[in-house]
KOLMINU-910050 format. One record per atom (N, C-alpha, C): residue in three letters; y, x, z. Coordinates in steps of 0.001 Angstrom, whole numbers, padded with zeros to 6 digits, always signed. Example, Ala and Ser with C-alpha at 12.3 -4.5 7.8 and 13.67 -1.06 7.14 Angstrom:
<recs>
ALA-005690+013190+007800ALA-004500+012300+007800ALA-003300+013200+007800SER-002250+012850+007080SER-001060+013670+007140SER+000030+012900+007870
</recs>
This chain:
<recs>
UNK+011668-000947+002292UNK+011116-000675+001100UNK+009543-000899+001301UNK+008880-001335+000170UNK+007395-001587+000162UNK+006752-000294+000174UNK+005498-000317+000740UNK+004696+000862+000893UNK+003284+000518+000619UNK+002487+001488-000036UNK+000985+001432-000158UNK+000426+001888+001107UNK-000235+001067+001820UNK-000824+001514+003264UNK-002314+001591+003227UNK-002873+001095+002246UNK-004352+001058+002163UNK-004875+000925+000675UNK-005876+001526+000381UNK-006577+001491-001033UNK-007923+001700-001000UNK-008656+001002-001805UNK-010163+001129-001765UNK-010679+000727-003079UNK-012005+000907-003257UNK-012757+000529-004482UNK-014006+000000-004114UNK-014470-001082-004677UNK-015810-001707-004376UNK-016436-002092-005668UNK-017879-002026-005764UNK-018509-002576-006805UNK-018614-004249-006690UNK-018715-004853-007750UNK-019076-006152-007751UNK-020204-006624-008650UNK-020953-007544-008147UNK-022021-008061-009045UNK-022276-009432-008591UNK-022635-010303-009424UNK-023013-011723-009070UNK-024024-011747-008146UNK-025007-010831-008292UNK-026224-010824-007367UNK-026007-010555-005971UNK-024837-009811-005730UNK-024669-009549-004272UNK-024215-010768-003418UNK-023925-011934-004175UNK-023720-013162-003566UNK-024933-014103-003679UNK-025213-014435-004898UNK-026260-015459-005024UNK-027722-014943-004952UNK-027954-013581-004843UNK-029189-012975-004628UNK-029137-012002-003451UNK-028184-012233-002457UNK-027946-011220-001399UNK-029279-010941-000608UNK-030101-011900-000463UNK-031265-011681+000281UNK-032414-011092-000470UNK-032335-010804-001727UNK-033352-010283-002654UNK-033325-008630-002439UNK-032146-008067-002006UNK-032089-006625-001871UNK-032876-006185-000527UNK-033386-005021-000575UNK-034110-004534+000726UNK-033060-004587+001758UNK-033662-004847+003055UNK-032713-005174+004223UNK-031781-004038+004547UNK-032356-002788+004484UNK-031534-001640+004783UNK-030400-001409+003859UNK-030692-001523+002564UNK-029657-001418+001596UNK-028534-002422+001655UNK-028999-003732+001827UNK-028069-004837+001945UNK-027318-004684+003174UNK-027864-004214+004305UNK-027046-003956+005543UNK-026013-002850+005344UNK-026261-001918+004672UNK-025434-000824+004427UNK-024221-001319+003609UNK-024467-002069+002584UNK-023404-002531+001695UNK-022480-003571+002436UNK-023115-004460+003162UNK-022202-005491+003768UNK-021480-004830+004946UNK-022129-003853+005675UNK-021389-003202+006707UNK-020143-002480+006135UNK-020466-001867+004962UNK-019254-001132+004340UNK-018067-002074+004011UNK-018447-003279+003374UNK-017550-004246+003165UNK-016742-004760+004335UNK-017443-004953+005419UNK-016854-005231+006600UNK-015877-004324+007123UNK-016220-002978+007013UNK-015471-001882+007556UNK-014140-001856+006827UNK-014379-001867+005456UNK-013051-001866+004632UNK-012131-003036+004876UNK-012748-004246+005182UNK-011993-005375+005392UNK-011314-005240+006804UNK-012025-004606+007683UNK-011416-004306+009168UNK-010340-003368+009008UNK-010263-002328+008108UNK-009172-001431+007963UNK-007956-002090+007435UNK-008216-003008+006429UNK-007163-003865+005862UNK-006261-004600+007006UNK-007077-005153+007891UNK-006433-005862+008980UNK-005722-004801+009954UNK-006362-003733+010139UNK-005951-002715+011096UNK-004595-002124+010607UNK-004392-002078+009295UNK-003244-001472+008682UNK-002148-002495+008304UNK-002520-003668+008823UNK-001524-004897+008672UNK-001084-005066+007282UNK-001876-005262+006443UNK-001720-005479+005080UNK-001083-006776+004907UNK+000037-006837+004111UNK+000738-008169+003729UNK+000240-008753+002339UNK-000187-007803+001430UNK-000519-008160+000114UNK-001509-007268-000346UNK-002531-007789-001217UNK-003454-007009-001839UNK-003320-007069-003372UNK-003191-005951-004048UNK-003200-005842-005402UNK-004613-005573-005936UNK-005256-006567-006596UNK-006736-006459-006940UNK-006810-006182-008489UNK-007592-005185-008765UNK-007714-004843-010136UNK-009084-004945-010546UNK-009442-005781-011535UNK-010741-006175-011837UNK-010920-006449-013343UNK-012190-006237-013868UNK-012460-006804-015155UNK-012674-008245-015002UNK-013037-008972-016150UNK-013431-010409-016236UNK-014749-010448-017168UNK-015470-011458-016957UNK-016793-011450-017597UNK-016706-012735-018663UNK-015838-012609-019527UNK-015574-013625-020606UNK-015486-015019-019999UNK-014829-015197-018856UNK-014463-016540-018361UNK-013141-016861-018624UNK-012175-016061-018176UNK-010748-016387-018317UNK-010257-015862-019688UNK-010844-014661-020155UNK-010370-014111-021373UNK-011533-014044-022322UNK-011514-014372-023584UNK-012621-014457-024619UNK-012027-013766-025830UNK-012898-013765-026872UNK-012660-012930-028096UNK-011335-013419-028667UNK-010989-014652-028526UNK-009652-015156-029127UNK-008398-014693-028445UNK-008515-014160-027179UNK-007413-013586-026542UNK-007789-012662-025506UNK-007734-011311-025881UNK-008271-010407-024874UNK-007165-009292-024851UNK-006378-009517-023713UNK-005375-008477-023354UNK-006035-007197-022795UNK-005291-006104-022985UNK-005784-004780-022311UNK-005500-004953-020748UNK-004308-005297-020424UNK-003986-005593-019035UNK-003279-006929-018852UNK-003533-007678-017924UNK-002806-008889-017649UNK-002669-009146-016151UNK-001340-009351-015767UNK-001016-009612-014361UNK-000919-011151-014171UNK-001648-011666-013108UNK-001485-012983-012807UNK-000112-013231-011994UNK+000661-014130-012381UNK+002043-014340-011722UNK+002256-015610-011197UNK+001188-016459-011039UNK+001315-017776-010605UNK+001548-017780-009005UNK+001505-018880-008329UNK+001608-019033-006981UNK+000241-019109-006213UNK-000781-019582-006976UNK-002052-019605-006392UNK-003090-019124-007387UNK-003974-018321-006778UNK-005187-017974-007803UNK-006419-018846-007450UNK-006857-019353-008522UNK-007944-020365-008435UNK-009254-019610-009042UNK-010248-019574-008259UNK-011492-018931-008596UNK-012306-019891-009524UNK-013142-019319-010358UNK-013981-020159-011121UNK-015154-020816-010334UNK-015475-020215-009201UNK-016600-020650-008381UNK-017920-020283-009166UNK-017999-019045-009962UNK-019010-018739-010680UNK-019932-017705-009731UNK-021115-017481-010207UNK-022012-016493-009623UNK-022350-016679-008118UNK-022371-017968-007785UNK-022636-018231-006339UNK-021450-018074-005393UNK-020359-017591-005891UNK-019123-017500-005028UNK-018462-018953-004816UNK-018078-019250-003631UNK-017455-020536-003427UNK-016193-020711-004367UNK-015657-021890-004700UNK-014635-022053-005591UNK-013325-021837-004763UNK-012961-020748-004395UNK-011762-020393-003599UNK-010585-020766-004309UNK-009501-021062-003495UNK-007981-020860-003865UNK-007542-019613-003017UNK-006742-018843-003449UNK-006127-017636-002770UNK-004667-017673-002991UNK-003815-017438-001959UNK-002365-017393-002335UNK-002115-016134-003041UNK-001003-016154-003876UNK-000688-014953-004637UNK+000727-014683-004223UNK+000947-013359-004208UNK+002313-012785-003954UNK+003090-012683-005325UNK+003642-013910-005626UNK+004389-013984-007039UNK+005565-013048-007071UNK+006406-012719-006098UNK+007470-011785-006232UNK+006999-010495-006591UNK+005934-009970-005920UNK+005438-008613-006265UNK+004755-008641-007631UNK+004098-009558-007994UNK+003423-009751-009272UNK+004512-009589-010506UNK+005622-010407-010288UNK+006678-010333-011265UNK+007378-008964-011298UNK+007525-008371-010081UNK+008175-007044-010044UNK+007210-006020-010710UNK+005915-006102-010565UNK+005054-005115-011189UNK+005178-005398-012803UNK+005244-006679-013188UNK+005188-006949-014562UNK+006555-006363-015195UNK+007766-006613-014542UNK+009011-006176-015085UNK+009095-004732-015028UNK+008701-004166-013896UNK+008595-002755-013929UNK+007829-002056-014983UNK+006644-002577-015262UNK+005764-002057-016320UNK+006338-002116-017643UNK+007161-003263-018012UNK+007745-003414-019266UNK+008745-002479-019458UNK+009545-002012-018320UNK+010596-001069-018480UNK+010115+000357-018442UNK+008808+000529-018125UNK+008294+001872-018117UNK+007029+002104-018993UNK+007105+001524-020325UNK+006235+001794-021404UNK+004893+001149-021318UNK+004727+000205-020380UNK+003521-000664-020411UNK+003833-002059-020825UNK+003338-002439-022109UNK+003587-003696-022545UNK+002487-004669-022000UNK+002778-005063-020823UNK+001721-005959-020028UNK+001790-007421-020451UNK+000664-007980-020464UNK+000522-009428-020473UNK+000766-009940-019195UNK+000822-011388-019133UNK+001035-012127-017729UNK+000695-013514-017985UNK+000143-014107-016845UNK-000379-015402-016826UNK+000003-016181-015765UNK+000619-017387-015799UNK+000826-018257-014527UNK-000567-018930-014091UNK-001459-018991-014987UNK-002757-019732-014718UNK-003868-018925-014937UNK-004026-017647-014413UNK-005076-016770-014664UNK-006281-017026-013769UNK-007169-017798-014117UNK-008433-018099-013382UNK-009090-016846-012918UNK-009833-016728-011800UNK-010433-015644-011288UNK-011925-015788-011152UNK-012516-014830-011918UNK-014006-015009-011769UNK-014646-014147-010654UNK-015939-013845-010588UNK-016626-013181-009499UNK-016030-011792-009376UNK-015640-011250-010456UNK-015146-009819-010375UNK-014017-009614-009341UNK-013145-010727-009270UNK-012129-010732-008214UNK-012655-011228-006975UNK-013374-012469-007124UNK-013620-013263-005852UNK-014808-012725-005052UNK-015791-012159-005675UNK-016987-011706-004933UNK-016509-010694-003907UNK-015801-009655-004241UNK-015270-008702-003219UNK-014442-009281-002191UNK-013421-010239-002534UNK-012618-010953-001605UNK-013460-011760-000640UNK-014613-012315-001162UNK-015415-013179-000405UNK-015975-012330+000882UNK-016133-011113+000629UNK-016615-010127+001853UNK-015471-009414+002553UNK-014432-009159+001753UNK-013255-008344+002450UNK-012370-009258+003185UNK-012026-010289+002640UNK-011151-011338+003310UNK-011559-012718+003180UNK-012656-013077+003859UNK-013280-014344+003634UNK-012423-015556+003890UNK-011320-015370+004819UNK-010534-016530+005096UNK-009484-016684+003996UNK-009485-015841+002969UNK-008534-015919+001878UNK-007041-016118+002310UNK-006718-015295+003384UNK-005363-015593+004042UNK-004382-014510+003749UNK-004866-013509+002946UNK-003858-012390+002597UNK-003547-012624+001003UNK-002292-012830+000678UNK-001861-013047-000669UNK-002347-011904-001570UNK-002642-012207-002817UNK-002983-011102-003730UNK-002106-011037-004984UNK-002171-009979-005704UNK-001618-009923-007019UNK-002837-009533-007959UNK-003469-010432-008809UNK-004572-010102-009508UNK-004219-009453-010865UNK-004817-008194-011158UNK-004541-007588-012483UNK-005905-007467-013132UNK-005944-008085-014316UNK-007156-008033-015182UNK-006982-006834-016008UNK-008124-006034-016174UNK-008223-004824-016930UNK-009430-004969-017924UNK-009203-005070-019125UNK-010320-005366-020052UNK-011310-004157-020030UNK-012618-004463-019792UNK-013635-003495-019773UNK-014821-004029-020612UNK-014589-005041-021383UNK-015677-005712-022036UNK-015665-005726-023551UNK-014550-005738-024082UNK-014515-005915-025499UNK-013575-004844-026217UNK-014139-003982-027144UNK-013405-003048-027822UNK-012214-003705-028650UNK-011027-003065-028742UNK-010793-001637-028259UNK-010492-001619-026789UNK-011111-000595-026062UNK-010929-000545-024544UNK-010063+000816-024334UNK-009002+000522-023500UNK-007980+001767-023366UNK-008708+002966-022595UNK-008365+004063-022813UNK-009010+005398-022235UNK-008775+005480-020729UNK-009516+006284-020057UNK-009338+006372-018679UNK-007956+007194-018395UNK-007479+007923-019206UNK-006288+008584-018820UNK-005161+007523-018983UNK-005298+006590-019680UNK-004331+005417-019677UNK-004249+004743-018437UNK-005510+004423-017978UNK-005583+003720-016706UNK-005083+004589-015491UNK-005246+005792-015599UNK-004692+006651-014489UNK-003293+006567-014529UNK-002688+006648-015720UNK-001205+006548-015820UNK-000693+005075-015357UNK-001495+004167-015560UNK-001168+002732-015131UNK-001194+002776-013557UNK-002063+003359-012929UNK-002030+003456-011434UNK-000890+004245-010935UNK-000429+005210-011631UNK+000789+005940-011219UNK+001926+004980-011250UNK+001943+004219-012410UNK+003163+003206-012535UNK+003178+002202-011447UNK+001918+001709-011036UNK+001951+000676-010031UNK+002439+001400-008693UNK+002034+002599-008394UNK+002458+003130-007193UNK+004062+003360-007194UNK+004676+003738-008324UNK+006054+003960-008401UNK+006710+002618-008204UNK+006149+001542-008908UNK+006771+000235-008809UNK+006769-000260-007372UNK+005702-000227-006706UNK+005682-000562-005269UNK+006556+000279-004326UNK+006608+001524-004461UNK+007435+002399-003595UNK+008933+002176-003906UNK+009274+001619-005045UNK+010603+001346-005372UNK+011078+000025-005224UNK+010127-000831-004695UNK+010525-002254-004568UNK+011248-002393-003162UNK+012248-003072-003016UNK+013139-003248-001974UNK+012531-004142-000929UNK+011509-004897-001194UNK+010997-005789-000145UNK+010192-004901+000882UNK+010296-005508+002141UNK+009491-004811+003188UNK+008126-005397+003172UNK+007168-004738+002432UNK+005833-005240+002300UNK+004884-004068+002499UNK+003736-004315+003181UNK+002616-003433+003375UNK+001590-003778+002333UNK+001278-002948+001482UNK+000505-003344+000225UNK-000827-002559+000277UNK-001889-003146-000102UNK-003199-002578-000284UNK-003616-002604-001810UNK-004234-001628-002376UNK-004820-001716-003631UNK-006371-001718-003546UNK-006914-002700-004214UNK-008386-002826-004300UNK-008884-002915-005751UNK-009606-001812-006166UNK-010213-001862-007431UNK-011677-002505-007234UNK-012052-003241-008259UNK-013377-003768-008136UNK-014152-003541-009529UNK-015462-003162-009454UNK-016269-003032-010610UNK-017166-001850-010622UNK-018124-001694-011587UNK-019003-000601-011561UNK-019980-000665-010530UNK-020706+000229-010141UNK-020707+001580-010824UNK-021718+001361-011969UNK-022724+002100-012188UNK-023576+002098-013292UNK-024267+000736-013299UNK-024317+000079-014471UNK-025173-001069-014820UNK-025063-001504-016199UNK-026068-002105-016682UNK-026182-002630-018003UNK-026131-004171-017954UNK-025352-004839-018957UNK-025242-006280-018778UNK-025573-006879-020084UNK-026610-007797-020105UNK-026941-008421-021312UNK-027384-007692-022442UNK-028129-006605-022032UNK-028714-005669-023163UNK-030022-005268-022700UNK-030923-004616-023541UNK-032203-004349-023099UNK-032363-003549-021876UNK-031433-002676-021592UNK-031642-001714-020339UNK-031160-002471-019212UNK-030842-003681-019157UNK-030275-004432-018003UNK-031259-004169-016965UNK-030794-003871-015685UNK-031596-003701-014582UNK-031763-002167-014125UNK-031386-001298-015098UNK-031493+000111-014852UNK-030177+000557-014037UNK-030404+001609-013304UNK-029302+002251-012580UNK-029140+003821-012811UNK-027991+004231-013153UNK-028008+005726-013458UNK-027401+006328-012335UNK-028275+006701-011367UNK-027802+007295-009967UNK-027076+008703-010257UNK-027490+009498-011185UNK-026871+010770-011410UNK-025487+010712-011899UNK-025203+009592-012690UNK-023815+009417-013135UNK-023016+008909-011815UNK-023589+008007-011190UNK-022862+007467-010046UNK-022485+008599-009129UNK-023353+009492-008740UNK-023027+010444-007855UNK-022001+011384-008341UNK-022074+011747-009625UNK-021135+012526-010293UNK-019629+012017-010224UNK-019537+010705-010571UNK-018164+010152-010504UNK-017697+009956-009110UNK-018550+009637-008173UNK-018256+009510-006804UNK-017811+010954-006289UNK-018462+012001-006479UNK-018121+013287-006087UNK-016718+013771-006705UNK-016535+013386-007916UNK-015215+013812-008520UNK-014074+013044-007936UNK-014323+011839-007591UNK-013293+011081-006889UNK-013048+011545-005483UNK-014105+011828-004818UNK-013954+012377-003294UNK-013261+013763-003284UNK-013378+014620-004375UNK-012825+015788-004431UNK-011486+015771-005213UNK-011027+014655-005389UNK-009752+014510-006044UNK-009746+015256-007359UNK-010710+015207-008137UNK-010689+015930-009446UNK-010233+014854-010537UNK-008962+014602-010322UNK-008340+013588-011156UNK-008229+014022-012737UNK-007965+015223-013063UNK-007938+015571-014356UNK-009332+015467-015101UNK-010291+015895-014347UNK-011784+015828-014912UNK-012222+014506-015064UNK-011787+013470-014201UNK-012199+012081-014281UNK-011577+011511-015502UNK-010458+011770-015894UNK-009696+011203-017105UNK-010352+011755-018387UNK-011143+012689-018409UNK-011661+013264-019555UNK-012893+012483-020077UNK-013476+011576-019141UNK-014594+010929-019487UNK-014266+009789-020687UNK-014968+009944-021858UNK-014775+008921-022802UNK-015459+007552-022664UNK-014915+006494-023100UNK-015702+005237-022943UNK-017132+005353-023661UNK-017244+006111-024640UNK-018527+006155-025239UNK-019587+006975-024299UNK-019062+007913-023666UNK-019912+008731-022897UNK-020322+007898-021591UNK-019462+007181-021055UNK-019765+006338-019955UNK-020721+005196-020305UNK-020553+004551-021338UNK-021421+003423-021773UNK-022887+003964-022003UNK-022855+005230-022765UNK-024275+005749-023140UNK-024960+006206-021840UNK-024231+006759-020868UNK-025058+007313-019734UNK-025151+006228-018623UNK-024218+005396-018475UNK-024243+004474-017403UNK-024246+002956-017646UNK-024126+002671-018870UNK-024161+001213-019225UNK-022850+000624-019527UNK-022827-000555-020103UNK-021610-001159-020515UNK-020914-001629-019238UNK-021675-001999-018207UNK-020925-002392-016843UNK-020191-001277-016228UNK-020574-000023-016485UNK-019865+001073-015828UNK-018463+001312-016474UNK-018137+000719-017566UNK-016876+000782-018091UNK-015801+000135-017076UNK-016313-000685-016168UNK-015419-001233-015122UNK-014829-000295-014154UNK-015394+001091-014271UNK-014661+002042-013369UNK-013223+002438-013622UNK-012725+001784-014735UNK-011364+002051-015081UNK-010400+001555-013942UNK-010912+000468-013319UNK-010040+000030-012107UNK-010043+001177-011121UNK-011215+001632-010703UNK-011182+002727-009791UNK-010238+003925-010213UNK-010171+004266-011447UNK-009335+005330-012027UNK-007910+005055-011787UNK-007577+003688-012053UNK-006201+003265-011784UNK-005714+003492-010324UNK-006626+003167-009283UNK-006401+003344-007907UNK-006186+004948-007644UNK-007113+005583-008247UNK-006993+007088-008144UNK-005617+007586-008496UNK-005199+007088-009619UNK-003717+007358-010163UNK-002692+006978-009237UNK-002880+005889-008558UNK-001931+005467-007484UNK-001934+006301-006327UNK-003035+006792-005925UNK-003243+007607-004757UNK-003908+008954-004995UNK-003107+009731-005770UNK-003785+011031-006255UNK-004261+012061-005198UNK-003488+012135-004206UNK-003707+013200-003210UNK-004257+012806-001974UNK-004553+011519-001610UNK-004983+011128-000360UNK-006459+011576-000200UNK-006838+011626+001159UNK-008311+011903+001394UNK-009131+010738+001309UNK-010142+010769+000501UNK-010947+009709+000151UNK-012273+009786+000994UNK-012747+008644+001244UNK-014087+008494+002075UNK-014964+007512+001437UNK-016102+007917+001210UNK-017213+007121+000829UNK-017844+006311+001927UNK-017747+005071+001905UNK-018267+004156+003003UNK-019724+003725+002655UNK-020116+003766+001392UNK-021428+003353+000983UNK-021816+003559-000408UNK-022960+004143-000706UNK-023501+004133-002013UNK-024934+003649-001989UNK-025407+002631-002617UNK-026793+002245-002678UNK-027079+001801-004136UNK-028103+002432-004739UNK-028717+001889-005904UNK-029601+000816-005801UNK-028950-000470-005851UNK-029784-001706-005407UNK-030395-002108-006696UNK-031702-001825-006979UNK-032387-002295-008006UNK-032477-003817-008213UNK-032513-004443-007039UNK-032624-005989-007040UNK-031347-006529-007589UNK-030158-005835-007452UNK-028993-006258-007874UNK-028576-005583-009235UNK-029504-004751-009689UNK-029266-004084-011115UNK-028009-003368-011188UNK-027564-002773-010065UNK-026241-002123-009997UNK-026128-001000-008970UNK-025580+000081-009324UNK-025196+001084-008368UNK-023993+000658-007564UNK-024125+000328-006210UNK-023117-000152-005511UNK-022335+000902-004707UNK-021097+000983-004968UNK-020356+002026-004364UNK-019018+001235-003665UNK-018743+001781-002415UNK-017593+001290-001707UNK-016843+002434-001068UNK-015590+002556-001472UNK-014783+003796-001133UNK-013415+003443-000605UNK-013086+004221+000439UNK-011707+004050+000853UNK-010889+005237+000298UNK-009880+004882-000437UNK-009067+005976-001208UNK-007979+006455-000160UNK-007836+006014+000912UNK-006844+006462+001917UNK-007526+006581+003309UNK-008702+007175+003249UNK-009625+007210+004439UNK-009103+008262+005443UNK-008452+009116+005206UNK-007927+010191+006016UNK-006557+009855+006610UNK-006210+010349+007785UNK-005052+010142+008474UNK-004064+011288+008110
</recs>
């Protein structure tokens, strides 16, 4: 049977790649050391496949076609090569992707799917630092965080619960990791761009660390955007992973409010305890 053996969440920003040297040395060191540590843990736990949950930045999905959730079910994930990230190809675990799609449709999630879902920096920037060899197959799952209507956090939590059940009931012998990417606080293409809401970041981080899953689900999209920016809506991927791993001991590997990257950068291991 398949098993979730690792889970984590990381912030992503184009600037952590194309402007990596702009950040203060100590902050950049802490961020990249945390990425390396989480990547090391994936190797240590002998992960066979990574399910990556991320938003998109109007590259693959635009106003003419904006699904709430879309699973990439092709054989190879092709990066856009945007934001300074090399134009990687990454192998995809097509059997697991199709299993998640089918399981979701059978369990009240009307999921979209794509054989040719291109991957922007939301997916590829974290993989650039976590698995730079691109040698671990992935299942990319797009979660809309950009264009209303946007699903509530309680729905994302339920989606994470569904993912865990689907993996645990899959008959294949696979060791699966879940990686959420996005957030934390930041504003994108609006007048407040460049600000970081540290108080919000610490509050959501502490709720996650304390497994306050019910409290986290009460945040409305309007509250999140008002307090922490439109980019903070990307934390729905973190909430999905929280739903998949509700009772595990969580460990914060890094939090840095990097002004030069205009983002509150958080990196968390959702299965940090033994």
